[in-house]
C-alpha positions in Angstrom: 1.2 -21.3 37.0 -0.3 -18.1 38.2 -0.8 -14.9 35.9 1.4 -13.0 38.2 4.2 -15.6 37.7 3.8 -15.6 34.2 3.9 -11.8 34.1 7.0 -11.7 35.8 8.8 -14.3 33.7 7.6 -12.3 30.8 9.0 -8.8 32.3 12.6 -10.5 33.4 13.2 -12.0 30.0 16.4 -10.9 28.3 14.3 -9.2 25.2 12.1 -7.2 27.4 14.7 -5.5 29.6 16.7 -4.9 26.6 14.1 -3.0 25.2 13.5 -0.9 28.0 17.3 -0.3 28.4 17.3 0.8 24.8 14.5 3.0 25.1 15.9 4.9 28.1 19.3 5.4 26.6 17.9 6.2 22.9 15.9 9.1 24.9 19.3 10.5 26.5 21.0 9.8 23.0 18.3 12.2 21.6 19.1 14.5 24.1 22.7 15.2 23.3 22.0 14.8 19.9 19.5 17.5 20.2 21.9 19.7 22.1 24.9 18.8 19.7 22.7 20.2 16.8 21.4 23.2 18.4 24.5 24.1 20.1 27.0 23.4 18.3 26.4 22.7 14.7 23.7 25.5 14.3 25.8 28.2 15.3 28.7 27.2 13.2 26.5 26.8 10.2 25.0 30.5 11.2 28.8 31.9 11.2 29.9 30.2 7.8 26.7 31.6 6.2 27.2 35.0 7.6 23.3 35.2 9.2 20.7 33.5 10.7 19.9 30.0 9.7 16.4 30.4 11.5 13.6 30.3 9.3 10.7 30.3 11.3 9.7 34.1 10.8 9.2 33.3 6.8 5.6 32.6 5.9 2.9 33.9 3.4 -0.4 35.4 4.2 -3.2 33.5 2.8 -6.3 35.5 2.5 -7.0 39.1 3.4 -4.7 41.1 5.9 -6.9 44.1 6.8 -4.5 45.7 9.0 -1.3 44.9 7.2 0.3 43.3 9.9 3.7 42.4 9.0 4.9 39.8 12.3 3.9 36.2 12.5 3.0 36.5 16.0 0.6 39.6 15.3 -0.9 37.8 12.5 -1.5 35.0 14.4 -3.1 36.7 17.2 -5.6 38.5 14.3 -6.7 35.1 13.3 -4.8 35.6 9.8 -4.6 32.5 8.1 -1.1 32.2 7.6 1.2 29.4 5.5 4.3 29.1 8.0 6.9 27.3 5.4 9.8 28.6 7.9 9.1 26.9 10.4 9.1 23.4 8.2 12.2 24.3 7.0 13.9 24.9 10.2 12.8 21.6 11.6 13.8 19.9 8.0 17.1 21.2 8.3 17.6 20.3 12.1 16.4 16.6 11.1 19.0 16.5 8.1 21.7 17.5 10.5 20.8 15.2 12.9 20.3 12.2 10.4 23.8 13.1 9.2 25.5 13.1 13.0 23.7 10.1 13.8 25.0 8.5 10.5 28.6 9.4 11.1 28.2 7.8 14.6 26.6 4.5 13.4 29.6 4.6 10.8 32.1 4.9 13.6 30.7 2.4 15.9 30.3 -0.3 12.8 34.2 0.6 12.2 35.0 -0.3 15.8 32.8 -3.5 15.7 34.6 -4.6 12.9 38.1 -4.2 14.1 37.1 -6.3 17.5 35.6 -8.9 15.2 38.3 -9.2 13.1 41.0 -10.1 15.8 40.8 -14.1 16.4 39.2 -15.2 19.7 41.9 -17.0 22.0 41.2 -20.6 21.7 39.9 -22.2 25.1 42.4 -23.9 27.4 40.4 -26.9 27.1 40.3 -27.4 23.1 43.9 -26.7 22.9 44.5 -29.6 25.4 42.6 -32.0 23.4 44.3 -31.0 20.3 47.3 -31.9 22.0 46.0 -35.2 23.0 44.6 -36.1 19.5 48.0 -35.1 18.3 49.8 -37.2 20.4 47.4 -40.3 19.6 48.1 -39.7 16.2 52.1 -40.2 16.7 51.6 -43.4 18.4 51.8 -46.4 16.6 48.6 -48.4 15.4 47.7 -51.4 18.2 
């Protein structure tokens, strides 16, 4: 068997294709969740808290600030050492919201799967016919 034929079989097998499809759908799903967090949930949290939840401008100046600069952009451009903890808090908050939304979606999907699994599968026609034959044979007197 040639190496091209082996690669073709490997690439076409179900696991490889399932993985590729999962990655593609996962990327698209990530964009949907990111938009949900950014465009819907974060504005609602901003309204509820009565102010901005964006902490990106929160920082500590480490070392000397000779020009007494106050904005993060100016400090960064001036080369002042700055600990930007606010950006970390914003990313952490976005992650927690994202994780919560994914958890809720998985919970709903699991509930849907359980209801689908709970419904008994219909007996195949050939199995039902074999059962009828078995029952009829049991009714006959022994030879």
